[in-house]
N, C-alpha and C positions, 0 to 999 in steps of 0.2 A: 426732079429725080432725087435731089437731096432730101426732100420730105418723104419720098417713098422709102429711102434707105432708113430714115429714122423710124418710120412706122414698122419697117421690117425688123429692125433691131428689137423694138418693144414686143413685137409679135413673137420673135424667137424665144424670148424669156418666158412668155406665156405659154408657148408651145412646149417648152420643157416641163412645165408643171402639168399640162394636160397629158403629155406622154407618160409621165410617171403614174398618173391616175389610170390611164388606159392599160398600162402594164399590170397594175394591181388587179384590175377587173379581169384581165385575161387569165391571171393565175387562179383567181377564184373560179372562173368559168371552166378552166382545165380541171380543177378539183371536182366540180360538179359533174362534169362529163365522166371523170374516172369513177366516181361513186355510182353513177347510172350504169356504167358498164360492169362494175364489180358486183353490185347487188344482185342482178339476175344470175350471176355465176354462183353466188353464195346461197341463193334460195333453195335449190335442191338439197344441198348439204344440210342447211339449217332445218329443212323439213324432215330429213332423215333423223337428225338429232332430236327434233321435237317429238317425233314418233317414239323414239326410245325413251325420252324423258317421260312421255305420257305412260309408257309401259312401266317405268319405274314408279311413278306416282300410283299406279294401280297395283304395285308390288308383284308384277309378273316375273321379272328377272330374279327377285329375291328368293323365289321358291326353288330356284335351281341350285344344285350343289356349287360350292365355290369353284371347282374346276370347270364345270360347264359354263358358269357365269363368266369366268375369265375368258374362255374360248368365244363365248357369244359377244362379250364387250370388245374383245380384240378384233373379231371378224367385222362387227358392225362399224367400228371406228376405221378399220382399213377400207371398207366400202365407201364410207364418207370421205376419206382422204383421196381415194381414186376418183370419185365423182368431182370433188373440188378441184383436183389437179386438171381434170379434163375440161371443166367449165372455164377455169382460169386460162387455159391454153387457147381458147377460142376468142379471147379478147384481142383487139388491134389498137395500136397507138393512136392517140388523138392528134389530128392535124391542126395547124394554125387557122386554116379556113373554117374548120368545125368550131373552133373556139370563138372566132369572130362572128360566125353565124349564130352561135348560142347567145352571145352578147346582144347582137342586133335583135334577135327574137325576144329575149327577156326585157330589153330596153324599149321595144316598140319602134325601132328605127326603120325607115323606108329607104328604098333605092340602095341599099347596102353601102352605106357611107364608109364603113371600115374597109371594105374592099378597095375603095378609091384611094385610101391612104397608102395602100400597098402598091398602087400604080406608080410608074416612073415615066417622066416625059421623054419625048424623042430628043435627040441631040439638038441643042439650040446654039445658034451662031453668035448670039448677042447676050451679054450678061444681064441685060434688062429682062430678058425672057425668064431667066432663072429666078430673078426676084419676083416675077409675077407668079411663077409656080409655087414658090414658098408662101406667098400671100394667099394663094388659093388653099393650100393645106391648112393655113391658120384659120381661115374662115370656116373650113370644113370641120376642124376640131372644135371650134367654138360653137358650132351648130349642133354638136352631139348631145349636149345637155347631160342629164344624170344617167350614168351607165350602170347596169346591173347584170349579174350573172344568174340570178334566180336560185331556186332550191332544187335539189335532185328529185326526180320523179321515181319513187320507189314502189309504188303500187303496181302489181302485175297488170299487164295490158290485157291478157286474156281473161275472160270471165270465169272460166273453169278454174284457172289458177287462183283467182281472187276468192272464189267460194272455198277452195281447198285450204288456202291460208287462213281464212276466217274460221273455218271449222276446226282447224288444228289449234288456233289460239283459244277459241271458245272451250274446246275440250281440255286444254291445259289449265285454263282458269277454273273450270268446274272441278277438275281433279285436285288442283291445289287447294280450293276451298274445302273440299271434302277431307283432304289430309290435314288441313289446319297447320298447327305448329310442327307437325311431323313431316311436312313436305320437303324441307331441305334435307332432312336425314334420309328420307326415302330416295331422293335423287342421288345423293352421295352413295348410298348403299347399292343403287342400281349400277353406277359407273365404277365403283371400287369393289372388286371381289374381296371377300374376307371381312366385310363390314356389314353389321346388322343395322337395320333401320330402327327407329325408336319404338315401333309397334311390336317388335319381337320381345317376348318375355325375357326378363333378366335371368341369368343363371342363378342357381341356389348357392349361397355363399355361407360358409362356416369359418369364422375367424376368432382367434383367441390369442392372448398374450401370456406367455409363460415367464414368470419372474426369473431373474438370474439366480445362479446357485447360491450366491451370498445373501439373497433375500428370499427365503423359502416360503413365499406366499402362494395361495391357491391360484390356479389359472383364471384369467379374467376373459370372459366371452364378450365379443364386440357385436354391436348392432350396426348395420350399415347406415352411414350418413349421420351418426351420432357421436358426440365427443367421447373419447375413451378416458377412463380414469387415469389418474397419475400413476406412472410406472417408473421403475428404477432404470438407470442407465445400464445398457447391456441386456435388456429384456428381449425375449425372442418372440417375434410375431409369426404365427402360422395361419395360412389361409387355404381353405379347401374350396375349389370352385367345381361345381357339378352342372353338366348340361351346357357345355361350351365346346365348340369344335376346334377352335384355335386357342393358343396359349394366352393367358392374361399377363399383365405387366404391372409391377408395383412402381409407382413414381412418387418421389418426395418433392413437395413444393413448400415455399415459404420457410426455408431454412431446414426442412426435414431431411435427415440423413439416414439412409439405411445401408448397412454393411453386410457382407457375406450373403447377399441375396441368392437364393437357390430356387430352381424351378424343377419340378418332377412331374412327369406324365403318368397318372395312375391308370387311366384307360382312355379310349379315344375321345371321351367327352368329360374327363375329370382331370383336374390339375391340383398340384400342391405347391405352394410358394412359402418360403421361409426367409426371414430377414432379421437382422439384429438392429435394434433401435438405439441410437446414441444421442440424438438431439430432438428437441421439440419441433413441431411444425404440423403441416397438413400432409397426410398420406393418402394417395389415390390409387385405386385398383381399376385399371383400364383394360379393355379387351374388345376386339372387333369394332373399333372406332367409337366406343362409348365408355363413359365413366360408370363402372359397376358399383363402386362404393368409395366412400371417402371418410377418413377419421381424423379428427383433430387430436394430435398426440401431445401430451405434456410429460416430458421425460425429466425425472429428477436426477441431477448429476450426482455421481458417486464421488463424494469429496474424500480427501485424504483424512486419515485419523487425526484426532486432536490429541497431542501428546505434550506432557509438561513434567518437569521435575517437581517433586514435593519439597517441603522445607528441609534445609540443612542436610544436603547429601555429604557423605564423607565418613570419617572416623567418628563413631558415637562418643567416645570419651577416652580418657587416659587409662591405659592398661588394657584396652579392648582392641584386639587385632582385626576385628571385623570391619567391613566397609558398609556403611548405611546407604542404601539406595532407595529413596522414596520416589514413587512415580504415580502418575495418573494418566489415563488414556481413555478415549471413548470413540466410538464409531457407531453410526446409525444401524449397521447391519452386523456388527460383531467383529471381534479381533481374533486373528488366527495365530499370530506369533508376535512376540515382543523380545527385544534384547537391548542391552546397553553396550555401546561401542566406545572403548576408551582409547585415547591417544596421549602420548606424552606431551605435557604442556611445554616443558623445556628439555628437548632431547639432549642426551649427553653427547659429548664430542665423539664422533666416530660411530655412534649408534645408528641402527637401521631406522631411517625416518618413516618408513612405510609400515612399521610394526603397529598392530592394533590388537586389542583384547576384546572379545565378544562374550558377554555374560547373558545367558538366556534368562528371561523372567518367567515365572510360573503363571500359567493360565489354565483355568478349569473350563473346558469346553470352549465356546466362542462367546464370551461375555460382550455386551454392548458398552459397558463401562467398567473400569477397574481402577481401584485406588488401593495401593498396598505399599508395604515397606519390607524389603528383604535386606539381610545383612550377611552376605556371603563372606567366606574366609578367602580373601585374596592375598593373604600374606605370603603365599608361595610364589606369586608373580614377581619377576625381577623389578617391577616398578614399585613394589611395596615400600611405603614410607615416602614416596615422591608425589609431586603434584601431577595430576592427569586431567585431561579435558574429556568429559563424557557427554554422549548424546544418546537419547532413548529413541530407538527405531521401532515403530509399530507397523505391522502389516495387517490390513483388514482382510476379511474373508473374500472380498472382491479382488484382492491383489494389490490395491493401492497402498502406498507406504507414506507414513508421516514421521517427521523427526521433531524432536524437541529442541529448544534453544540449548546451546552448549553450556555446560556447568563445569567449573574448575574446583577440584577438591583433592584431598590427599588420601591415598590408599592406606588402609590399615596395615600395620606391620607388627610382627611379634618382637618381643624383647628377648634377645639371647644374651645370657650372662657369660657364657664360655667364650674366651678370646679365640680359641681355635674354631669354634662354630661360626663366629662372626667373620673370621678371615676366609673360611670356606665359602660363606655366603657372598662375600665381596667378590671373590674370584668367579663364583657362579653368575653373579649379576653381570659382570663385564663380558663373560663369554655368551650369556643368553642374549644380551643386547648387541652382540656382534662388534663389541669394542676391541676385542683382541682375537687373534687367531687361535686355533685349537692347539697348535704347538706351544704357544706361550702359556695357555691355560694348563697344559700338561706339565710344563716346567714349574709353574706356581704350585700346583698340587703336590708335585714331588718334594718341593721344598717344605711344604706344610707337613708332609708325612715324615720327613727326617727331623723335624723340630720336636723337642721333648714335650710331652703332653699326653692327653688321653688317647689320641689316635695311635701313637707309637706304643703305648702301654697295653692297649686292648687289641688282641689279635684280630678279632672279627672286624673292627672298624678299620684297622690297617689294611686288611685284605680288601675291604670294600673300596678304600681309597686307591689301592693299587690297581684294582680292576677298572676303575674309572679312568685312570691314567692310561692303561692299556687300550681302553676303548678309544680314547682320543688319539692315540698314536697309531691306531690301525688304519692304514691307508685304504683298505678295501671297503671301509664304511664311509658313505658319503657324509658331507659336513652337516647337512640338515638332520639326518638321523642321529649322528653323533651328538649334535647340540641338544636335541630333544631328550635323548636318553641320559646324557651326562647331567643335564639340568635337574631331572627328576631324581637321579641317584644322589646328587650332591645335596639336595634338599632333605632327603631321608637321612643322609649321613649327619647333617647338621642337627636335625631333630634328635637323632639317637645320641649324639654327643651331649646335647643339652639335657636329655632325660637321665643319662648316667651321671650327670654332675651332682644331682641331689637324690636320685633314686637308686634302687638296686637293679641287678640284672634282670630279675623276673619281671619287674614293672616295666623296664625298658623294652624287654622282648615282647611283653604283652601289648605295648603301644605299637610296636612294629607290626605285630600280627593284626591288630585292629585296623591300622591304616591300609595294610595290604588287602584285607577282606573288604574294607569300604571301597577301595579302588576297583576291586573285582565286581562288586555289586553295581557301582556306578557304570562300569563298562557294559555290564549286562543290560542295565536299564537304557543306556544310550543306544545299544544295538537294537533293542526292542522298539524304541521310539523311531529310530532312523529307518528300520526295515518295515515297521508297522506290523510285526509278527507277534502274536500272543498265543502261539500254539502250545501243545502239551510239552513238547521238548524244551521250548524256551522257558516255560514256567518251572519245569523240573530243574533246569540249570540255575535259574534264579533262586529257587528254593534251597538248593544245595549251597549256593553262595551266602544266602541269608543265615543258614545254619552255621556255616563257618564263622560268619561275623558274630553271631550270637555267642558261640563258644569263646571267641576271642574277647568279647566284652566281658563275659563271665570271669575269664582268667584275669582280666585287668581289674575288675572290681575285687576279686579275691586278693590280688596283689596289693591293692589299695588298703583293704582291711588288714592284711598282715602287716603292712607298714604302720598302720595306726596302732596295732598292738605293740609293735616293737618300740614305737615312740611314746607308749603309755598315754595315748589320746583317750579321753573319756568317752567311750561309746558303750553305754550300758546294755544295749541290745544289738550286738553285732549281727546275729541272724536276721533281726528285723531290718537292719540296714541293707543287708544283701537281698532280702526279700523285696524291700521297697525298690531298690535299684533294678533288680531283675524284672519286677512287674512293670516298671516304667519303660525299660527297653523292650520288653516283650510286647507291650501295647503299641509302642511306636513301630515295631517290626510288623505287627499284625496290620496296622494301617498301611504301611509301606507295601506289604504283600497284597492287600486288597486293592490298593491303587494300581499296582502293576498288573494284577489279574484282570481288572476292569478296563485296562487300556489307558489309564490316567498316568502316563509316564511323567508328565510335568510335576504332578503332585507327589509321585513316588520319589522323584529327584529332590523335591523339597523336604520330604521326610528324611531322606538320607543325609541331606545337609544339616538338619536338626540333630541327627544322630552324631554326625562328625563334630558338630559344635559341642555336644555334650561330652563326647569322649576326650576332646581337647581340653575341656574344662576339668575333667577328671585327671588328665595327665598333669595339670598344673595345680591340683588340689594340695593345700598345705595342712599341717596339723590344726591350725586355727579353723580351717574350713570343716574339718572333721569334728572339732569341738562344737562348732555352731550346728552341725548336723545332729549331734546328740541332743542339744537343747530343742531343736525343732521337732525331733521325733517324740520327745517327752511332751512338748506342748500339743502336738497333734494327737497323741494318745489321750490327753486330758480333754481335748476338744471333742474327740469322738465319744468319750464317756459322757460328757455334758450333752452332746447331741442325742445320745441314746436316752439320757434321763429326760430331756425335754420331750422326746418322742413318746416316752412312757407316760409322762404327765398329760400330754395331749390325748392319748388313747383312753386314759382313765377318765378324763373330763368328758370326753365324747360318750363314754359309757354312762356316766351320770346323766347326761343330756338325754340319752336314749330312754333311760328309766323314767325321767320326768315326762318326756313326750309320750311314752306309753300310757302313763296314768291319765294324761290329758286326752288322749285318743279314746281311752275307755270311758272317760267321763262324757265326751262328746257323743259317743255311740249310745250311751244310756239316755242322755238327754233327747237325742233324735228319736229313739224308740218310744220314749214317753210321749213326745209331741205327736208322733204318728198314731199312737193308741188313742190319744184324746181327740184326734180329728175324726169327725164322722164321714166326711167326703172331701173331694177336692176343693169345694167352696170353703169348708172350714179351714183347710190349709192355707188357702189364699187370704182368708180373713186374718189368720195368724201373721202372715207376712205383711199385711197391710198395717198391723199394729206395731211393727218393728221399725226402729229408726233406720235411716238410709245407711249409716255407717255399719250397723249390724248386718244388714242385707249384704253389703259388699264384703264384709268379713266372712260370711257364710259361703260366698262364692270364691273365696280364696284371694280376694283383692284387698288392697290397703286403701282406706279412705284418706283424704287430706287431714292433717292433724287437727285443724280447727273446725272440722265438720262434726258437730255433736248431734244431739237429738233435734228433731224438727217439730216445731210447735204446731204445724199444720196436720201432723199425723193424729189420728183419733186417739191413740193411746201410746204416744211416743215414750221411749225409755232411754236413758243415757246409754251410750255405747260402752261396751266393755271389752277389754282385750281377751278376757277368758269367758267361757260360756257360763250362763247362770246355772246354779245348781238345780237339780230336779225338784219338782214340787213335793215328791214323796220322800220318805226317809230312806237313807242309804242302808245297804246291808251292813250290820254291825261288824261281822267277821271280816268283810272286805275292807271296811274303813280302818279296822285295827291293823290289818296287814299292811295297808298303805302307810299308816302312821309309823309302823315299825320300820318300813323301808325308808321313809324319810329320815328317821333318826340315824339309821345306818349310813345313808348317803351324806347326812350332815357331818358325821364323823369322818367319812372318807374325804369330804370336801375340805375339812379342816386340816387333814393330813396332807392333802395336795397343796394347800396354801403354805404350810410349813416347808414342804419339799421345794416349792418354788422359791421361797426366800433363801434357802440354803444354796440352791442352784444359782441364784442371782449373786450371792456373795462369792461363790467359787469362780464364776465367770469374771467378776470384777477383779479378783485376785490374779486371774490368768491374763487378762487383756488390759486392765485398768479402766474399763468402760462398763457402764451398766445400760442395757437397752431400756428405753423408756416404756416399751410394751410390757416389761415384767411387772412394773408397778400397776399398770392398768389391769393386767390379768389378775393380780392379787386382789384389787378392789372388787372386781367382778366376782371372784370366788367368794369373797366375804359377803357380797350381796346375795349370791345364790345360797350360801349357808343360812343367812337370816331368813330368806324366803322359805326354805325348807323347814326351818323352825316354826314359821307361821302357818305352814300347811298350804302355801300358795305355789302350786306346781307351775302355773303359767309364768309367774315372776321368776321362779327358779330356772325354768327353761330359757327365758330371755337372758338372764344373767349368765347362764352357762354358755349360751351361744356367743355372747360378747367375750367371755373368757377364752373360748376357743379361738376367736378371731384375734385376740390379743396375743395368744400363744403362737399363732402363725406369724404374726408380725414380729414377735420376738425372735423367732427362728431366723427370719430374714435379717434382722438387725444383728444377731449374733454372727451370722455369716459375713456380713459387711464389716463388722468390727474385726474379725479375725483376719480377713483379707487385708485390712488396713494395717494391721500389726505384723503381717507376714507370717502368721501362724498357720495359714492354710496352704503354704507352699513347701516344697522340698528343696534341698540344696541346689544351687545353680548349676552343679556339674551333673545333674540327672536330667534326662529329657522331659519335656512337657511341663517343666516347672521353672524354666529359665526366665530370668528377668528380661526386661526390654533391652534391646540392643544386642541380643544374642543371635538375632537373625531368624529365630524360629517364629513361626506363625501360630504356634500352639499345636499341640497334638494330644492324642488321647480322645476317648469318646466323650461326648458332651455329658455333663453330669457326673464325671469321675475326676478324682484327683490322682496325683501321681502315685500314691501308695495303694491304689486300687480301691479306695474307699470313696463313697459318694462325695462329690465336691461340696455339696451342701452339708457342711459339718454341723449345722444347727439342727439337723433332723434327718435321720436315716429313713429313707422311704417316704419322706414327706413331699408335699407338692406346694411350692410357694404360690402357685397361681390359684390354687383352690382355696379361696378366701370366703366362699359362700356358705360353708358348713354343710355342703351337700356333695355327694359323689357324682360321677358322670351320668348316672341314671336318674338324678334328681332326688335321691333319698338322702336323708340326713346321715352323716357319718356314723358308723356303728351298726347300721341296719344290715341284715343279712349275715351277721356273724353268729357263731354257734351259741355264744354266751349272752348275747344281747339282741335277741330277735323280738320283733313285734309285728303286728299286722297293720301297721300304719300305712304301708304301701300296698294298695289293692286297686283293682279295677272297679269303677263305680257300677253299681247295679242299676236296674231299671228304676227303682224308687228314687235313688239319688239323682238320676238324670232328670226324672220328672220334677223333683223338688227344685233342681237348678233352673229348669224352664219356668216354673212358677215364680221363682225369685226374679228372673229376667223380665217376665211380664209385669211384675210389680214395679220394677225399676223403670220400665217404659211408661207405665201409667204416671209415675211421679215426674218423669221428665216432661210429660205433656201438661202437667199442672204448673203454669207459669206464675202462680202466686208464691211459689217456694223461693228461698233465698237464691240470689243470682249466682253465688259461688257454687252452690249445690247443683243448680241447673247447668252451669258451664261444665262441671265435672261429669255429670251424667251425659251431656252431649258428646264430650270427647270419648267417654267410655263406650257409648252405644253407636257412635258413628261408623265404625268398621262393619257393623252388623246390619 
């Protein structure tokens, strides 16, 4: 019994392992039975789906409209769902007996041993019987061997079902093979309404990119699935899709960002899409489940403008109250606005820390880069004479802003010698910077009005000061308005006090009128720029203001002239002074008027600033300035006389050249006629050219041969080349020869007179400027050479020398102009516009080629052209041709004979170029000459 128990204990451990294995097999068998029950329930539904899939592969549902396709898909899927639900409802749960029976069948067990395991013994009275039953179970489990559940049986049991399933699978395979790579797309399109399969033609797409407003480039049309060219940030993409029932969609991938995307339905099958491009990336156009087009976009970022200060901003120098503001800025697409923003570097105690001053910088149009220097008069600002910190702010046409690095400099300030004027300005500065209240300012001004001095002595100035005090004490006027008005009035009062310190009442009143007129013009220009209006009414109002300003300036100049007479200042030509000043201001006003009429308000404001600078310099003009003016006027008059003399010399020398050239042309025509008469036919002419050296042939074609290309030994009858034609074989007409000799004698005398006149002009110019242009001596030598050639009867040498003389005269004119500019002889006093020196803030005015006195700025030659150094006019004729007194027939259209002669010469040159026995230098030259032809 004890041994049985030990065997039973060991068998129980083994029984546990076998029981676990049996439980695993039973779970597997339960799954197999579940699949065998589920698969028949799914077969009808899968067959229905297979039939619809087959229809989709055959593109049958795709021919239906989207609405009908939606109804059909929904109905078919609903039918499939109902059938699946019905088939699944007929399944029954799997019992343990069915599971064991499946294991027994799959494992090949006989006598149903698993059923014996589920049996239970009858009640036993003795414990030994229980041990025997357990031993029986252990032997039964050990006898089971390898247990299996098998695989599910999925094949239909009925033959008709098998044939139907095989036929459906075969049809799906054939349809998929026929569809190829389009099969997945066809299936998706069949089940998803609103989606096209790949076999449907793509809609027509028109796409283009419009550059942003700040980069006015032409629109760029896009091709589908091709990279787009580089575009600027903010470019606008427009896509037109034709032949598509549902709307397309723009999608950005790989970092692509589109903004403000809009979609518009043009008609039932046409769509318009717009989007703003801001970043690079891949852009896709999708619709009805397909990618219609894709573009790789490269978007160039719109960077901020590059802005920087120029060298040495601030006050130009001692005694100059302007503030020099040099600046540079650039942007790839242009600049629309620039200004300088100033802040106090060391704000005064109690002053408004938020105060800033904005100074607009002039721009013409929308330049991509600008480099300029302006010197505005900022002495009126309360910060004048103090250190400020400035930044240049530039706005691009795209709207982006850029700022320069801060720069610290001192604002220019005027020098006021009157103690009362300085005291008034000190009170004005404290009040403008909000360092004291208006009541305190009123008390300070009252105290200044009661103090002895020019204000109390002059009724007008005292009344002005009283009115300013009343303005400050008027409680009905707000503080900001009172501060702005009182600041302007106090500045005008200080200027008036300073003017009356050294001048008379007329001059001071004229200065007041000029400042008032300038302020009115500035206001009109600012209104036109701000409102963008340049209509007839605005132009008439501006014209009236300019007329008032012109009259005020004329009165100021008259007062200045009267003061000069009273002070016995040496002005020999007082009307000339007034005329020069009036012309200078008139020209500047014409430019201002033209700028305003054409909408260039910035340029007009700059012209007005130049005018203000000039009038302020006039206001501070001293007797010494007027004396310097007299000297300048005299020097300019002499310079104009010398320029006229040089111009006359040039014209006469050109006339001599015309005469010599006329005789040369007549000689050439006689020679050509004689050669034509001697030639029997074209062969004779060709023989003549064959006997000429290459340099002579080139000369006859109007070309210049290399200097070392002489006669050619290989020519049958080569002759040395000559700069002038050989004389005719026959004797010349004696009468004509005598006439030409007489003309040469006359021209030789004229040439000698011109040579003497040039020497006198050289001495006068040296006395005026202390310099002698080098070209004067060269021109004199060439004139002497021309005189000798005329004495020898050599018209060719005379013409060559005269050409060189003309060239030297033109060079001397330029050298005279440079010398006078260097000596300051070609400028007018600094208190007249368009002649101011550097640092006055003016960028120059007046028309190009004119000086301030209305004369040509080229004082070395009136009506001359420095650029024309070839001795020919724009039509290619030598100077002097076409005039009444110096006409010739040297300029003519070639006739047929001349053209034929030129062709024969060209053929001869080609023949010589093919002769490789000639010198290499000549062959190289001929190769270069004939290559373009």
